C-alpha positions in Angstrom: -32.0 28.8 -44.6 -31.8 25.9 -47.1 -28.3 25.1 -45.8 -30.0 23.7 -42.7 -32.3 21.3 -44.5 -29.5 18.8 -45.0 -28.2 19.0 -41.5 -28.5 15.8 -39.8 -26.3 16.4 -36.8 -28.0 16.0 -33.4 -27.6 18.8 -30.9 -25.0 16.8 -29.1 -22.6 19.7 -28.6 -25.4 21.8 -27.1 -26.7 19.0 -25.0 -23.2 18.3 -23.7 -22.9 21.8 -22.2 -26.0 21.5 -20.0 -25.8 20.4 -16.4 -29.5 20.9 -15.8 -31.4 17.7 -14.6 -34.9 16.8 -15.7 -36.2 17.7 -12.2 -34.5 21.1 -12.4 -35.9 21.7 -15.9 -39.4 20.8 -14.7 -39.0 23.3 -11.9 -38.0 26.0 -14.4 -41.0 25.2 -16.6 -43.5 25.4 -13.7 -42.1 28.8 -12.8 -42.8 30.2 -16.2 -46.1 31.8 -17.3 -49.0 29.6 -18.7 -48.1 29.2 -22.4 -44.3 28.8 -21.8 -44.9 26.3 -18.9 -47.3 24.2 -21.0 -44.9 24.1 -24.0 -42.0 23.2 -21.8 -43.8 20.5 -19.9 -45.0 18.9 -23.2 -41.5 18.8 -24.5 -40.1 17.4 -21.3 -42.7 14.7 -21.4 -41.4 13.7 -24.8 -38.0 12.8 -23.4 -37.3 9.1 -23.7 -35.9 8.6 -20.2 -39.0 10.1 -18.6 -41.2 7.2 -17.3 -44.7 6.8 -18.6 -46.5 7.7 -15.3 -44.6 10.8 -15.0 -45.1 11.6 -18.8 -48.9 11.4 -18.2 -48.6 13.6 -15.1 -46.7 16.3 -17.0 -49.0 16.3 -20.0 -52.1 16.7 -17.7 -50.4 19.6 -16.0 -49.5 21.1 -19.4 -53.1 20.8 -20.5 -54.2 22.6 -17.4 -51.6 25.3 -17.7 -52.6 25.9 -21.4 -55.7 27.6 -20.1 -53.5 30.5 -18.9 -52.2 31.3 -22.5 -52.8 34.9 -23.6 -53.8 33.8 -27.1 -56.8 31.7 -27.5 -56.5 30.3 -31.0 -53.8 29.9 -33.7 -54.1 32.2 -36.7 -52.6 32.6 -40.2 -52.5 35.3 -42.8 -55.5 35.3 -45.0 -54.1 38.1 -47.3 -50.5 37.3 -48.5 -50.3 39.1 -51.8 -48.9 42.2 -50.0 -45.6 41.6 -48.3 -45.5 43.0 -44.7 -46.3 41.9 -41.1 -48.5 39.0 -42.4 -45.5 36.6 -42.6 -44.1 37.6 -39.2 -47.6 37.1 -37.6 -48.0 33.7 -39.2 -44.6 32.7 -37.7 -45.6 34.0 -34.4 -48.6 31.8 -34.4 -46.7 28.9 -35.9 -45.0 28.4 -32.4 -48.3 26.9 -31.3 -48.4 28.8 -28.0 -52.1 29.6 -28.1 -54.4 27.8 -25.6 -56.1 25.5 -28.1 -52.8 24.4 -29.8 -51.2 23.7 -26.4 -54.1 21.6 -25.3 -54.1 19.7 -28.6 -50.3 19.1 -28.2 -50.9 17.6 -24.7 -53.8 15.4 -26.0 -51.8 14.3 -29.0 -48.8 13.3 -26.9 -51.1 11.4 -24.6 -52.7 9.2 -27.3 -49.9 6.6 -27.6 -49.6 6.5 -23.8 -53.2 6.2 -22.8 -55.8 6.6 -25.6 -58.7 6.7 -23.1 -57.1 9.4 -21.0 -56.4 11.3 -24.2 -60.1 11.2 -25.2 -61.1 12.5 -21.7 -58.7 15.4 -22.0 -60.0 16.2 -25.5 -63.5 16.4 -24.2 -62.4 18.9 -21.6 -61.3 21.4 -24.3 -63.7 24.3 -24.3 -66.0 24.6 -27.3 -64.4 26.2 -30.2 -66.1 29.7 -30.6 -64.5 31.8 -33.3 -65.7 35.4 -33.4 -66.5 36.6 -37.0 -63.7 38.5 -38.6 -64.2 42.0 -39.9 -62.9 43.2 -43.3 -60.3 45.3 -41.3 -58.6 42.0 -40.2 -56.4 39.7 -42.2 -55.3 37.1 -39.7 -57.8 34.2 -40.1 -58.3 31.5 -37.5 -56.6 28.2 -38.0 -58.3 25.4 -36.2 -57.2 22.5 -38.6 -55.2 20.9 -35.8 -58.3 20.4 -33.7 -59.8 18.0 -36.3 -56.4 16.4 -37.0 -56.2 15.4 -33.4 -60.0 14.4 -33.3 -59.3 12.1 -36.2 -56.3 10.5 -34.6 -58.2 9.9 -31.4 -61.0 8.2 -33.4 -58.5 6.2 -35.4 -56.9 4.8 -32.2 -60.2 3.3 -30.9 -60.3 -0.5 -30.5 -62.5 -2.6 -32.8 -64.7 -3.3 -29.7 -65.1 0.4 -29.0 -66.0 1.1 -32.6 -68.6 -1.7 -32.5 -70.0 -0.2 -29.3 -70.4 3.2 -31.1 -67.7 5.1 -29.5 -66.4 6.4 -32.8 -69.8 8.0 -33.5 -70.1 9.4 -30.0 -66.7 10.9 -30.1 -66.9 12.9 -33.3 -70.6 13.7 -33.5 -70.6 16.7 -31.1 -67.8 18.4 -33.0 -68.9 17.9 -36.6 -72.5 19.0 -35.6 -71.2 22.1 -34.0 -69.3 23.8 -36.8 -70.1 27.5 -36.9 -67.3 29.1 -38.8 -66.0 28.7 -42.4 -62.5 27.6 -41.1 -64.1 24.6 -39.4 -65.7 23.1 -42.5 -62.7 21.4 -44.2 -61.5 19.6 -41.1 -65.0 18.5 -40.0 -65.8 17.3 -43.5 -62.7 15.2 -43.6 -63.3 13.7 -40.2 -66.7 12.4 -41.4 -65.4 11.3 -44.7 -62.8 8.9 -43.2 -64.9 7.8 -40.2 -65.4 4.3 -39.2 -69.1 4.3 -38.4 -72.2 2.5 -39.6 -74.0 3.8 -42.6 -76.9 4.9 -40.4 -74.5 6.9 -38.1 -72.6 8.2 -41.2 -75.9 9.6 -42.6 -76.7 11.3 -39.2 -73.2 12.9 -39.2 -73.7 14.3 -42.7 -77.1 15.5 -42.0 -76.1 17.3 -38.8 -73.0 18.7 -40.4 -75.0 20.0 -43.4 -77.7 21.7 -41.1 -74.8 23.5 -39.2 -73.0 24.5 -42.4 -75.9 26.2 -44.1 -76.4 28.5 -41.1 -72.8 29.9 -41.4 -72.6 33.5 -42.8 -71.4 36.9 -41.8 -67.7 36.4 -42.0 -66.6 37.1 -45.6 -62.9 37.3 -44.6 -62.9 33.7 -43.4 -65.3 32.5 -46.1 -63.0 33.7 -49.0 -59.9 32.5 -47.2 -61.2 28.9 -46.9 -61.3 26.5 -49.9 -63.7 23.9 -48.5 -64.9 22.5 -51.8 -62.4 19.7 -52.2 -63.2 18.3 -48.7 -66.9 18.6 -49.4 -66.3 16.7 -52.6 -64.4 13.9 -50.7 -67.4 13.7 -48.3 -69.8 13.4 -51.2 -67.7 10.6 -52.7 -67.6 8.8 -49.3 -71.4 9.0 -49.1 -71.8 7.6 -52.6 -69.5 4.7 -51.8 -71.8 3.9 -48.9 -74.8 4.2 -51.3 -76.0 7.2 -49.4 -77.5 10.1 -51.3 -75.4 13.3 -51.0 -78.2 15.5 -52.2 -78.9 17.0 -48.8 -75.3 17.8 -48.1 -74.9 19.4 -51.5 -78.0 21.5 -51.1 -76.7 22.7 -47.7 -73.3 23.6 -49.3 -75.0 25.4 -52.1 -77.0 27.4 -49.5 -73.8 28.2 -47.6 -72.1 29.4 -50.9 -75.1 31.6 -51.9 -75.7 33.1 -48.5 -72.0 34.1 -48.2 -71.4 35.3 -51.7 -74.6 37.3 -51.8 -74.0 39.0 -48.5 -71.7 42.1 -47.8 -68.2 41.2 -49.1 -64.8 42.7 -48.3 -63.6 45.2 -50.9 -60.1 43.6 -51.1 -61.0 39.9 -51.6 -58.9 39.9 -54.7 -55.8 40.1 -52.5 -56.7 36.7 -51.0 -56.9 34.7 -54.2 -53.5 35.1 -55.8 -52.0 31.8 -54.7 -48.9 32.2 -56.9 -47.7 35.0 -54.8 -48.7 33.6 -51.3 -46.1 32.8 -48.7 -47.1 29.3 -47.8 -50.0 30.4 -45.6 -52.6 28.6 -47.6 -52.5 25.2 -49.3 -51.9 26.0 -53.0 -53.1 22.6 -54.1 -56.6 23.1 -52.5 -56.9 26.6 -53.7 -55.8 25.6 -57.3 -58.4 22.8 -57.3 -61.2 25.0 -56.2 -60.1 28.0 -58.0 -60.9 31.6 -57.0 -64.8 31.1 -57.1 -66.5 28.4 -54.9 -69.7 28.8 -57.0 -67.8 27.8 -60.2 -66.3 24.9 -58.5 -69.7 23.8 -57.2 -71.2 24.0 -60.6 -68.3 22.2 -62.3 -67.3 19.6 -59.7 -70.0 19.1 -57.2 -73.5 19.7 -58.5 -75.7 16.7 -59.4 -79.3 16.6 -60.6 -81.8 17.7 -59.5 -79.8 20.5 -57.8 -79.6 23.5 -60.0 -76.5 25.4 -60.9 -75.7 28.5 -58.9 -76.6 31.5 -61.0 -74.7 34.7 -61.1 -77.7 36.7 -59.9 -77.9 34.5 -56.7 -74.4 35.5 -55.6 -74.2 39.2 -56.4 -72.8 40.9 -53.3 -75.3 43.1 -51.5 -72.4 45.5 -51.1 -68.7 45.8 -50.8 -67.4 47.1 -47.5 -64.0 47.5 -45.7 -60.4 46.6 -46.4 -57.7 45.1 -44.2 -55.6 47.6 -42.3 -52.0 47.2 -41.2 -51.0 45.0 -44.2 -47.9 47.0 -44.9 -44.9 47.3 -42.6 -41.9 49.6 -42.5 -43.8 52.7 -43.2 -41.7 55.3 -41.3 -38.6 57.0 -42.8 -36.1 55.4 -40.5 -37.3 51.9 -41.3 -37.2 52.6 -45.0 -33.6 53.8 -44.7 -32.6 50.6 -42.8 -34.1 48.5 -45.5 -32.2 50.5 -48.1 -29.0 49.8 -46.4 -29.8 46.1 -46.0 -30.6 45.7 -49.7 -27.3 47.4 -50.5 -25.7 44.5 -48.9 -27.4 42.1 -51.4 -27.6 44.0 -54.6 -25.2 46.4 -56.5 -26.3 49.8 -57.9 -27.8 48.0 -61.0 -30.0 45.7 -58.7 -27.9 42.7 -59.6 -27.2 40.3 -56.6 -23.6 40.2 -55.5 -21.8 36.9 -56.1 -20.9 35.0 -52.9 -17.3 36.0 -53.3 -18.1 39.6 -52.9 -19.0 39.0 -49.3 -15.5 38.1 -48.5 -14.1 41.5 -49.7 -12.9 44.1 -47.2 -15.4 46.6 -48.7 -18.4 44.3 -48.1 -17.2 43.4 -44.6 -16.8 47.2 -43.7 -20.4 47.8 -45.1 -21.6 44.8 -43.1 -20.2 46.2 -39.8 -21.6 49.6 -40.5 -25.0 48.1 -41.1 -24.8 46.4 -37.7 -24.0 49.8 -36.1 -27.1 51.3 -37.9 -29.2 48.5 -36.6 -28.1 49.1 -33.1 -28.8 52.8 -33.4 -32.3 52.3 -35.0 -35.0 53.2 -32.5 -38.8 53.4 -32.9 -40.2 56.8 -33.7 -42.7 57.0 -31.0 -44.3 54.7 -28.4 -47.3 54.0 -30.8 -45.0 52.1 -33.2 -42.8 50.3 -30.7 -44.4 46.9 -31.2 -44.1 47.1 -35.0 -40.5 48.3 -34.7 -39.8 45.2 -32.5 -41.2 42.9 -35.1 -39.3 44.6 -38.0 -36.0 44.9 -36.1 -36.0 41.3 -34.8 -37.0 40.0 -38.2 -34.2 42.0 -39.9 -31.6 40.6 -37.5 -32.8 37.0 -38.4 -32.5 37.9 -42.1 -29.0 39.4 -41.5 -27.9 36.2 -39.8 -28.9 34.2 -42.8 -27.1 36.6 -45.1 -23.9 36.5 -43.2 -21.3 34.7 -45.3 -19.6 32.7 -42.4 -19.9 31.5 -38.8 -17.8 34.3 -37.4 -20.2 36.9 -39.0 -23.3 35.0 -37.9 -22.1 35.0 -34.3 -21.5 38.7 -34.4 -25.1 39.2 -35.7 -26.7 36.8 -33.2 -24.9 38.3 -30.2 -26.2 41.7 -31.3 -29.6 40.3 -31.6 -29.5 38.7 -28.2 -28.4 42.1 -26.7 -31.4 43.6 -28.3 -33.8 41.0 -27.1 -32.6 41.3 -23.6 -33.4 44.9 -23.4 -36.5 45.1 -25.7 -38.9 42.5 -24.2 -41.3 45.0 -23.0 -41.6 46.7 -26.4 -43.0 43.5 -28.1 -46.8 43.4 -28.4 -46.8 40.3 -26.2 -44.3 37.8 -24.8 -45.2 35.2 -27.5 -44.0 37.7 -30.2 -40.9 38.2 -28.3 -40.3 34.4 -27.9 -40.4 34.0 -31.7 -37.1 35.8 -32.0 -35.7 33.8 -29.1 -37.0 30.6 -30.5 -35.4 31.2 -33.8 -32.1 32.2 -32.3 -32.0 29.1 -30.1 -33.1 27.0 -33.1 -30.0 28.3 -35.1 -27.7 26.9 -32.4 -29.6 23.6 -32.4 -29.2 23.3 -36.2 -25.6 24.3 -36.1 -24.2 23.1 -32.8 -20.6 22.9 -34.0 -20.4 26.4 -35.3 -22.8 28.3 -33.1 -22.6 26.2 -30.0 -20.6 28.8 -28.0 -23.7 31.1 -28.2 -25.6 28.7 -25.8 -23.5 30.0 -22.9 -24.4 33.7 -23.9 -28.0 32.7 -23.8 -27.7 31.1 -20.4 -25.9 34.2 -19.1 -28.6 36.5 -20.5 -30.3 36.7 -17.1 -33.8 36.0 -18.5 -35.6 32.9 -17.1 -37.6 32.2 -20.2 -34.5 32.3 -22.5 -32.7 30.0 -19.9 -35.7 27.6 -20.0 -35.8 27.3 -23.7 -32.1 27.0 -24.3 -32.0 24.1 -21.8 -35.1 22.6 -23.5 -33.2 22.5 -26.8 -30.3 21.0 -25.1 -32.3 18.2 -23.4 -35.1 17.8 -26.0 -33.8 19.3 -29.3 -36.2 20.2 -32.0 -35.9 18.9 -35.5 -35.2 21.1 -38.5 -38.8 20.9 -39.7 -39.9 22.2 -36.3 -37.4 25.1 -36.3 -37.2 26.3 -39.9 -40.8 27.7 -40.1 -39.9 30.1 -37.3 -37.0 31.7 -39.3 
């Protein structure tokens, strides 16, 4: 995938092949289901030649259609030490097709057009209510974007609005309503950088602390989140204002003790090996806090007269439960496919083949035979159909990256498109199915000269969602940083 990082060509070739007008594209978007309609309308609103009043109209409509999304919140893998479905699920959610992410996109796009309208839209977002995770789960909630957009809204207030107290009124309900570990870093940051009076700052810190010390009962999320660095930044902001951080630190201490002394998941050790993570946590924050929030508190946060957190205070009441479904490709047919795939990369001594080897007749024959094996690979029972779809579509994507030249890539991607056309119903949901479609279209956008002819194949696929998204990339192409995380 690194070969795309230096690609600066616009998707001119792809755009040149489309005859769809903006009005027609809007009609296609409105005919789609909620999350796809919202995403498409937001992207259309970003097209330069769409006039401002219509942009605002499209963003308002997208905000409303976002409520129809099947997924409520974005999620990311909390356990990444074991390779398996975690990476695929994180990419699925990275599309931002959950209801909250779509609403936030609409609000964010509205800020430069009409900041007041953006604030009104933001206030219409339903309260964030995250059910506690069990130890059987490994996909944590990711609501960082909520606080990012809240901060941008606040930073776009005028000096007169700030003087009138609008900054305080805007952020206060959200920092005082934190109720889950994953909300703490974002809310703490919003307060730390806020442009409010010292009195209002003290109110925000106090209400945030009271809410934080009540949070418990979700060890999976607690262990996943490294909130210490943001709490430290908030402490420093208070000290710069000559405001005592004692109450905040006491609240954070209570939060740590309550959660570390409660029932803990038996596999928490799988969540703290940052070196082997797959970019689903911020290694800088985890490294700064380390693996033990109590140690970080004692060494980096505690100030007199607050006592150290002692070991006996944080001994878990019990260990219970481990995450299920962490490992993929468990059946024999999948393992055999993976064996054949690895044989395209490594020789019998597990040494990677040099690039020149892929040009040999022997490797090309092996490559074609593997494609035949992929086409013949079927799920072993209805119960594993969704997992089979994830694994097969992921493997097609990997194979396209492995292909040594454009001709081979086109063969792989046409085979993948054929599979996606007939396997839509086997995906766990349409958002999972769209990940493979999105990545396929993204490859064409990144390489319009080589893969451009595939755009016509996509348009001829007979699926309205595929047609919508291929035309979107033709009219409003995504950038490499937007595409690469999906691959």
